[in-house]
C-alpha positions in Angstrom: 100.9 116.7 75.7 98.3 117.7 74.2 94.3 117.6 74.7 93.3 114.8 72.6 96.0 112.7 74.3 95.7 113.3 77.7 92.4 111.8 77.2 93.8 109.1 75.9 95.7 108.5 78.5 92.9 109.1 80.9 91.1 107.0 79.0 93.0 103.9 79.3 94.3 104.3 82.8 90.6 104.0 83.9 89.9 101.2 81.4 92.7 98.6 82.7 91.2 98.2 86.1 89.0 97.1 84.4 89.4 94.7 81.6 89.9 91.2 83.3 88.0 88.7 82.6 85.3 90.9 80.5 85.1 89.9 76.9 85.9 93.1 75.0 87.6 96.0 75.0 85.1 98.7 73.6 83.3 100.5 76.0 81.4 102.6 75.3 80.3 105.7 77.3 77.1 105.3 78.6 77.9 102.3 80.3 79.3 103.9 82.9 77.9 104.2 85.9 78.0 107.1 88.6 79.5 103.8 91.1 82.2 102.8 88.5 83.6 106.5 89.1 83.2 106.9 92.6 84.6 103.2 93.4 87.9 104.3 92.1 90.6 105.4 94.3 92.6 108.9 93.9 94.2 109.7 90.9 92.1 106.9 89.2 88.8 108.8 89.6 90.5 112.0 88.9 91.2 110.6 85.7 87.7 109.5 85.0 86.6 112.7 86.0 88.7 114.6 83.8 88.2 112.5 80.9 83.9 113.1 81.5 85.1 117.3 81.3 87.1 116.6 78.3 84.7 114.8 76.2 81.6 116.5 77.5 84.1 120.1 75.9 85.4 118.2 72.8 81.4 116.6 72.1 80.6 121.0 72.6 83.1 121.7 69.8 84.2 124.7 72.6 88.7 124.7 73.3 87.8 126.8 76.4 86.8 126.4 80.1 87.7 128.0 83.8 89.1 126.7 85.8 86.6 127.5 88.8 83.9 125.8 87.3 85.5 122.7 86.6 86.0 123.0 89.9 82.8 123.6 90.9 81.3 120.7 88.3 83.0 118.1 90.2 81.9 118.5 93.0 78.3 119.0 91.9 79.2 116.1 90.0 81.0 113.7 92.8 78.0 114.9 95.4 75.3 113.9 93.1 77.0 110.7 92.4 76.8 109.7 95.5 73.6 110.3 96.4 72.8 108.2 92.7 74.9 105.6 92.0 73.0 103.7 89.1 72.4 107.4 87.1 75.0 107.2 83.8 78.6 109.2 84.9 78.2 111.0 81.7 74.5 112.2 82.3 75.4 113.4 84.8 78.5 115.3 84.4 76.5 116.7 81.9 73.7 118.1 84.1 75.8 119.8 86.0 77.5 121.8 82.9 74.4 123.2 82.8 
């Protein structure tokens, strides 16, 4: 499965749990706060974090990444989000990539 399909599957999986009684299925990345990602359990949290990595990688225009760096960024992201639950998830992940 290519990266675009993987990201699409990740987005659909993350959004499926939050559809419920909401009026619109349209979302923006900025709507998701750290607390939203941290409230997800197991694979759903992993998918949300992978989506953020993929979103920022695509935004950068790069097609390469380092697995150790992603792992460290993920750990830092989780620690940061636990301490800053109201922060935007994408801003928090962006800060971890600097």
